[in-house]
TIROPA-832366 format. One record per residue (C-alpha): z negated, x, y negated; residue in one letter. Coordinates in nm, 3 decimals, always signed. Each point is the difference from the previous one (the first is absolute). Layout:
N
        up      east     north   drenvex
         Z         X         Y         A
...
//
This chain:
402
        up      east     north   drenvex
    +0.006    +0.042    -0.005         M
    +0.061    +0.125    -0.324         P
    -0.263    +0.123    -0.205         A
    -0.071    -0.129    -0.325         K
    -0.245    +0.047    -0.340         I
    -0.282    -0.207    +0.121         P
    -0.030    -0.357    -0.188         E
    -0.373    +0.113    -0.066         E
    +0.118    +0.308    -0.236         A
    +0.224    -0.197    -0.215         K
    -0.261    -0.256    -0.119         C
    -0.306    +0.183    -0.019         K
    +0.150    +0.305    -0.258         A
    -0.229    +0.023    -0.276         D
    +0.300    +0.032    -0.278         P
    -0.128    +0.161    -0.254         P
    -0.070    +0.338    +0.184         R
    +0.343    +0.197    -0.007         R
    +0.141    +0.109    +0.333         S
    +0.075    +0.305    +0.151         G
    +0.270    +0.104    +0.267         I
    -0.035    +0.264    +0.280         Y
    +0.331    +0.181    +0.132         I
    -0.081    +0.158    +0.307         H
    +0.243    +0.279    +0.060         V
    -0.052    +0.125    +0.408         P
    +0.081    +0.358    +0.004         F
    -0.107    +0.348    +0.021         C
    +0.156    +0.334    +0.052         L
    -0.329    +0.048    +0.230         K
    -0.302    -0.215    +0.050         K
    -0.330    +0.122    -0.158         C
    -0.291    +0.064    +0.266         R
    -0.221    -0.242    -0.124         Y
    +0.226    -0.245    -0.145         C
    +0.036    -0.335    +0.176         D
    +0.220    -0.196    -0.226         F
    +0.314    -0.105    +0.206         Y
    +0.314    +0.232    -0.057         S
    +0.288    +0.161    +0.157         I
    +0.153    +0.362    +0.006         T
    +0.400    -0.120    +0.028         D
    +0.089    -0.074    -0.336         P
    +0.357    -0.080    +0.156         G
    -0.133    -0.331    +0.005         F
    -0.079    -0.029    -0.409         I
    +0.346    -0.185    -0.067         E
    -0.029    -0.254    +0.226         S
    -0.407    -0.037    -0.126         Y
    +0.131    -0.088    -0.345         L
    +0.241    -0.266    +0.144         N
    -0.287    -0.188    +0.154         A
    -0.226    +0.053    -0.303         L
    +0.260    -0.166    -0.181         S
    +0.009    -0.265    +0.216         I
    -0.360    -0.004    -0.039         E
    +0.012    -0.048    -0.390         I
    +0.228    -0.236    -0.019         R
    -0.147    -0.215    +0.243         H
    -0.323    +0.039    -0.196         L
    +0.154    -0.100    -0.321         S
    -0.231    -0.109    -0.248         G
    -0.317    -0.051    +0.249         S
    -0.248    +0.223    -0.221         T
    -0.235    -0.285    -0.143         P
    -0.019    +0.201    -0.329         A
    +0.191    +0.282    -0.222         P
    -0.006    +0.297    +0.164         V
    -0.156    +0.311    -0.207         D
    +0.005    +0.245    +0.279         S
    +0.271    +0.155    +0.267         I
    -0.121    +0.259    +0.254         Y
    +0.231    +0.223    +0.231         F
    -0.258    +0.105    +0.232         G
    +0.073    +0.165    +0.378         G
    +0.085    +0.170    +0.201         G
    +0.142    +0.170    -0.239         T
    +0.189    -0.184    -0.254         P
    +0.151    +0.320    -0.198         S
    +0.205    +0.092    +0.325         L
    +0.223    -0.304    -0.159         L
    +0.223    +0.149    -0.317         T
    -0.037    -0.141    -0.356         P
    +0.308    -0.229    +0.059         G
    -0.111    -0.166    +0.336         Q
    -0.373    -0.046    -0.213         I
    +0.187    -0.144    -0.302         G
    +0.220    -0.221    +0.209         R
    -0.341    -0.201    +0.133         I
    -0.171    -0.002    -0.343         I
    +0.325    -0.184    -0.081         G
    -0.025    -0.227    +0.279         E
    -0.371    -0.062    -0.090         C
    +0.104    -0.064    -0.293         K
    +0.267    -0.235    +0.050         S
    -0.270    -0.211    +0.241         A
    -0.308    +0.011    -0.165         F
    -0.151    -0.056    -0.359         D
    -0.045    +0.379    -0.055         I
    -0.210    +0.056    -0.341         L
    +0.199    +0.242    -0.249         P
    -0.284    +0.260    +0.012         D
    -0.100    -0.030    +0.385         S
    -0.148    +0.310    +0.136         E
    +0.259    +0.127    +0.307         I
    -0.149    +0.309    +0.167         T
    +0.137    +0.232    +0.301         L
    -0.191    +0.147    +0.193         E
    +0.152    +0.385    +0.053         M
    -0.037    +0.248    +0.209         N
    +0.023    +0.382    -0.155         P
    +0.233    +0.149    +0.255         K
    +0.297    -0.282    -0.139         T
    -0.072    +0.064    -0.383         A
    +0.199    +0.192    -0.264         D
    +0.021    -0.059    -0.330         E
    +0.382    -0.150    +0.007         G
    -0.089    -0.284    +0.253         V
    -0.313    -0.053    -0.220         L
    +0.195    -0.060    -0.289         T
    +0.265    -0.210    +0.208         E
    -0.318    -0.221    +0.163         Y
    -0.122    -0.051    -0.390         R
    +0.325    -0.128    -0.089         A
    +0.012    -0.253    +0.312         S
    -0.258    -0.207    -0.144         G
    -0.315    +0.208    +0.179         I
    -0.241    +0.108    -0.299         N
    -0.345    +0.057    +0.211         R
    +0.009    +0.325    +0.262         I
    -0.253    +0.022    +0.293         N
    -0.017    +0.335    +0.136         I
    -0.132    +0.055    +0.326         G
    -0.135    +0.344    -0.018         V
    -0.344    +0.012    +0.217         Q
    -0.086    +0.337    -0.083         S
    +0.083    +0.312    -0.145         L
    -0.116    +0.213    +0.295         E
    +0.259    +0.124    +0.223         A
    -0.228    -0.026    +0.309         W
    -0.130    -0.353    -0.062         E
    +0.368    -0.097    -0.078         L
    +0.077    +0.111    +0.373         E
    -0.301    -0.190    +0.174         F
    +0.135    -0.310    -0.180         L
    +0.317    +0.078    +0.167         G
    +0.184    -0.024    -0.390         R
    +0.343    +0.136    -0.032         I
    -0.055    +0.127    -0.344         H
    -0.155    +0.358    -0.107         A
    -0.240    -0.014    -0.308         P
    +0.302    +0.124    -0.243         S
    +0.204    -0.259    +0.065         D
    -0.293    -0.259    -0.109         A
    -0.030    +0.217    -0.288         E
    +0.384    -0.026    -0.124         D
    +0.028    -0.322    +0.072         A
    -0.290    -0.120    -0.217         I
    +0.142    +0.242    -0.334         Q
    +0.356    -0.176    +0.102         W
    -0.151    -0.334    -0.052         V
    -0.135    +0.113    -0.318         K
    +0.390    +0.112    -0.047         V
    +0.148    -0.349    +0.082         A
    -0.207    -0.141    -0.279         V
    -0.232    -0.219    +0.260         F
    -0.320    -0.058    -0.206         D
    -0.146    -0.196    +0.264         N
    -0.062    +0.237    +0.277         Y
    -0.235    +0.013    +0.278         G
    -0.127    +0.248    +0.292         V
    -0.156    -0.070    +0.347         D
    -0.254    +0.222    +0.130         L
    -0.181    -0.023    +0.346         I
    -0.344    +0.177    +0.069         Y
    -0.276    +0.024    +0.260         G
    +0.233    +0.249    +0.219         I
    -0.160    +0.164    +0.255         P
    -0.082    +0.370    -0.172         G
    +0.058    -0.155    -0.318         Q
    -0.298    +0.091    -0.263         T
    -0.160    -0.062    -0.339         V
    +0.151    +0.283    -0.105         E
    +0.356    -0.030    +0.144         S
    -0.006    -0.403    -0.142         W
    -0.108    +0.107    -0.356         T
    +0.282    +0.228    -0.048         A
    +0.288    -0.206    +0.145         I
    -0.176    -0.294    -0.231         L
    +0.012    +0.276    -0.315         R
    +0.326    +0.138    +0.032         R
    +0.127    -0.407    +0.018         I
    -0.176    -0.065    -0.330         V
    +0.196    +0.246    -0.153         E
    +0.316    -0.170    +0.026         F
    -0.122    -0.311    -0.135         S
    +0.143    -0.284    +0.235         P
    -0.128    -0.359    -0.134         N
    -0.152    -0.111    +0.354         H
    -0.119    +0.196    +0.242         I
    -0.084    -0.175    +0.362         S
    -0.277    +0.219    +0.248         C
    +0.012    -0.112    +0.328         Y
    -0.263    +0.089    +0.272         M
    +0.171    +0.071    +0.332         L
    -0.009    -0.263    +0.263         T
    +0.035    +0.052    +0.346         Y
    +0.250    -0.344    +0.055         E
    +0.032    -0.101    +0.389         P
    +0.290    +0.186    +0.209         G
    +0.120    +0.214    -0.298         T
    -0.023    +0.401    +0.140         P
    -0.246    +0.062    -0.217         L
    -0.237    -0.269    +0.184         D
    +0.092    +0.067    +0.327         L
    -0.107    +0.361    -0.073         D
    -0.271    -0.094    -0.126         L
    -0.057    -0.200    +0.316         R
    +0.048    +0.314    +0.204         S
    -0.249    +0.232    -0.204         K
    +0.287    +0.222    -0.126         K
    -0.140    -0.078    -0.342         I
    -0.277    -0.100    -0.149         R
    -0.086    -0.231    -0.308         K
    -0.185    +0.091    -0.297         M
    -0.360    -0.044    -0.029         S
    -0.082    -0.354    -0.174         E
    -0.206    +0.248    -0.225         E
    +0.272    +0.233    -0.104         L
    +0.223    -0.263    -0.049         A
    -0.231    -0.215    -0.256         A
    -0.020    +0.295    -0.207         H
    +0.344    +0.014    -0.028         L
    +0.011    -0.309    -0.098         F
    -0.287    +0.014    -0.268         L
    +0.224    +0.302    -0.100         T
    +0.294    -0.122    -0.039         T
    -0.146    -0.292    -0.180         D
    -0.247    +0.244    -0.178         S
    +0.360    +0.272    -0.153         I
    +0.255    -0.299    -0.050         L
    -0.271    -0.191    -0.234         E
    -0.043    +0.307    -0.160         E
    +0.334    +0.044    -0.087         Y
    +0.151    -0.341    -0.157         G
    +0.035    -0.200    +0.359         Y
    -0.122    -0.384    +0.055         D
    -0.165    +0.011    +0.359         H
    +0.153    -0.387    +0.019         Y
    +0.031    -0.024    +0.347         E
    -0.163    +0.164    +0.260         I
    +0.264    +0.229    +0.064         S
    +0.174    -0.009    -0.317         N
    -0.021    +0.148    -0.345         F
    +0.144    -0.115    -0.316         A
    +0.098    +0.229    -0.287         Q
    -0.213    -0.081    -0.312         R
    +0.238    +0.073    -0.319         R
    +0.040    -0.249    -0.300         E
    +0.347    -0.165    +0.095         G
    -0.027    +0.048    +0.340         V
    -0.317    -0.172    +0.154         S
    -0.016    -0.236    +0.177         P
    +0.415    +0.003    -0.008         G
    -0.032    +0.345    +0.241         A
    -0.196    -0.221    +0.264         R
    +0.236    -0.085    +0.297         S
    +0.074    -0.338    -0.141         L
    +0.124    -0.108    +0.369         H
    -0.265    +0.172    +0.219         N
    -0.216    -0.258    -0.228         R
    +0.130    -0.262    +0.151         K
    -0.123    +0.056    +0.329         Y
    -0.361    -0.003    -0.129         W
    +0.032    -0.270    -0.199         T
    +0.134    -0.295    +0.187         F
    +0.319    +0.005    -0.183         S
    +0.321    -0.114    +0.197         P
    +0.270    +0.272    +0.101         Y
    +0.298    -0.037    +0.238         L
    +0.060    +0.251    +0.263         G
    +0.370    +0.088    +0.096         L
    +0.080    +0.204    +0.271         G
    -0.084    +0.079    +0.364         P
    -0.435    -0.012    +0.024         G
    -0.009    -0.139    -0.332         A
    -0.303    -0.197    -0.119         H
    +0.010    -0.269    -0.235         S
    -0.270    -0.233    -0.167         F
    +0.083    -0.314    -0.222         I
    -0.287    -0.239    -0.037         G
    -0.247    -0.031    +0.323         D
    +0.236    +0.151    +0.241         T
    +0.095    +0.343    +0.095         R
    +0.307    +0.026    +0.235         F
    +0.213    +0.308    +0.087         W
    +0.294    +0.124    +0.154         N
    +0.113    +0.178    +0.352         V
    -0.095    +0.350    +0.033         K
    +0.320    +0.090    +0.141         D
    +0.332    +0.093    -0.124         L
    +0.229    -0.161    +0.219         D
    -0.176    -0.284    +0.028         R
    -0.013    -0.064    -0.364         Y
    +0.393    +0.074    -0.083         M
    +0.046    -0.252    +0.329         H
    -0.160    -0.271    -0.141         L
    +0.105    +0.033    -0.359         L
    +0.356    +0.009    +0.191         S
    -0.033    -0.308    +0.165         R
    -0.132    -0.169    -0.375         G
    -0.339    -0.020    +0.148         E
    -0.334    +0.165    -0.240         L
    -0.174    +0.269    +0.202         P
    -0.338    -0.123    -0.062         V
    -0.238    +0.077    +0.306         C
    -0.295    -0.174    -0.070         G
    -0.190    -0.192    -0.224         K
    -0.390    -0.066    -0.115         E
    -0.123    -0.254    -0.257         V
    -0.355    +0.128    -0.115         L
    -0.258    -0.220    +0.031         S
    -0.248    -0.017    -0.296         R
    -0.273    +0.196    +0.184         E
    +0.253    +0.296    +0.049         Q
    +0.118    -0.058    -0.360         Q
    -0.356    +0.071    -0.045         A
    -0.015    +0.331    +0.206         L
    +0.295    +0.131    -0.141         E
    -0.093    -0.084    -0.369         M
    -0.334    +0.227    +0.099         I
    +0.201    +0.287    +0.185         Y
    +0.259    +0.027    -0.237         L
    -0.209    -0.080    -0.325         G
    -0.224    +0.260    +0.124         L
    +0.238    +0.249    +0.001         R
    +0.104    -0.011    -0.338         T
    -0.215    +0.189    -0.327         R
    -0.003    -0.389    -0.148         E
    -0.153    -0.168    +0.311         G
    -0.006    -0.323    +0.057         I
    +0.008    -0.303    -0.262         S
    -0.235    -0.231    +0.062         A
    +0.181    -0.285    -0.184         R
    +0.296    +0.078    +0.229         I
    -0.136    +0.028    +0.352         F
    -0.230    -0.344    -0.105         E
    +0.340    -0.174    -0.152         A
    +0.211    +0.097    +0.305         K
    -0.307    -0.039    +0.239         I
    -0.240    -0.273    -0.143         G
    -0.337    +0.178    +0.070         I
    -0.248    +0.192    -0.269         S
    +0.054    +0.411    +0.044         F
    -0.268    +0.160    -0.141         H
    -0.227    -0.333    +0.141         E
    +0.132    +0.028    +0.384         T
    -0.001    +0.397    -0.030         F
    -0.308    +0.071    -0.198         S
    -0.209    +0.142    +0.244         E
    +0.260    +0.226    +0.152         I
    +0.071    +0.137    -0.361         I
    -0.295    +0.072    -0.130         Q
    -0.112    +0.199    +0.262         H
    +0.365    +0.210    -0.052         L
    -0.123    +0.036    -0.336         L
    -0.359    +0.154    +0.094         D
    +0.244    +0.231    +0.237         E
    +0.228    +0.031    -0.321         K
    +0.272    -0.070    +0.252         M
    +0.175    -0.293    -0.282         I
    +0.023    -0.089    -0.380         I
    -0.061    -0.328    -0.056         E
    +0.076    -0.225    -0.328         T
    -0.015    -0.384    +0.013         P
    +0.425    -0.048    -0.023         E
    +0.000    +0.257    +0.326         S
    -0.139    +0.276    +0.291         C
    +0.149    +0.375    +0.005         A
    -0.075    +0.260    +0.204         L
    -0.128    +0.287    -0.163         S
    +0.170    +0.370    +0.128         P
    -0.244    +0.060    +0.234         K
    +0.015    -0.364    +0.150         G
    +0.399    +0.027    +0.019         M
    -0.119    +0.279    +0.289         L
    -0.157    -0.325    +0.179         F
    +0.258    -0.247    -0.036         H
    +0.059    -0.099    +0.326         E
    -0.366    -0.059    +0.104         S
    -0.124    -0.166    -0.324         I
    +0.312    -0.220    +0.045         S
    -0.137    -0.103    +0.304         R
    -0.321    -0.072    -0.148         R
    +0.188    -0.285    -0.201         F
    +0.180    -0.094    +0.235         A
    -0.311    -0.082    +0.218         E
    -0.179    -0.177    -0.260         R
    +0.334    -0.242    -0.046         L
    -0.138    -0.324    +0.085         P
    +0.216    -0.225    +0.196         I
    +0.304    -0.143    -0.193         L
//
């Protein structure tokens, strides 16, 4: 039976919120050892993928519940697509959806695929924000992660982004790598801030099930960094980047404070995932959220292309969030951000008093200096962010049956 955008998603959207579009580009030159995102290493299918993506875009024309102010090319390695191919997709999206003129359009880039000329062409194609997957400036760490670039490639890519006149770009880093020290991580951070990127994402290394790193961990070929050292690195990251003028606006994300830039330096698209804003996912394995409904595409390029060739959308599952699930997500996602949980929005959406329901937990966390509370919100302190998972569970356990 043809899969369709769920009707529940169409009728329960919140019109005032801007929509986002995520486009999954499922191609890599080589799979990184820590990555569990769907991708293949055969670029010979790129043109067939683009044709299928065009069909999907046409099928979903007009289906965003509000004007679109962000498009995000993720992967995989989106920078394996040429500027012409990226421009083609942007043009098709503009024909199918209500894309606002000043939308943030981001391309994730592997440093190995960058050069000054291609970045200038990406700029001309419609990309106005670049996110560079630096991950590390230590050669041995890049090798451990399975990255294909060298530290010099990453530094060159950052310089070329600036030459290509991208006034909004971000850098991704990974820490918590076995063998990493406070000194080595601090040196990487201080080198990166010398380039003055608008945005820095610092992700703690995770061992996703089934990845080569996870298999090495299970077979005891490698050992995880100790929780104590990982916590030290987290707090060091917060301290150094705040010192250099970056707002720690989400557990893993920092945006530059500068007149005329912040809060614009925050990733407009990624914030949608934390604030219940609607977004439409295109491409194999992409997820969407509209109204109170999540739905997702098949995680297989052949199947994705086959379904679209038959006139069927490649949606393979959906979930309508109950009021209790919405409350849990508002807690979990809200506590990831600097602003925290909005008591007003929580009460309007869930129908119970936030402060009254969680007063006992809030008082304990205040005593432990884990949270910052105001009449309007409840947010984690930097120390509290270290315990995000366990604190979220404490709130969840107090949530009444809805």
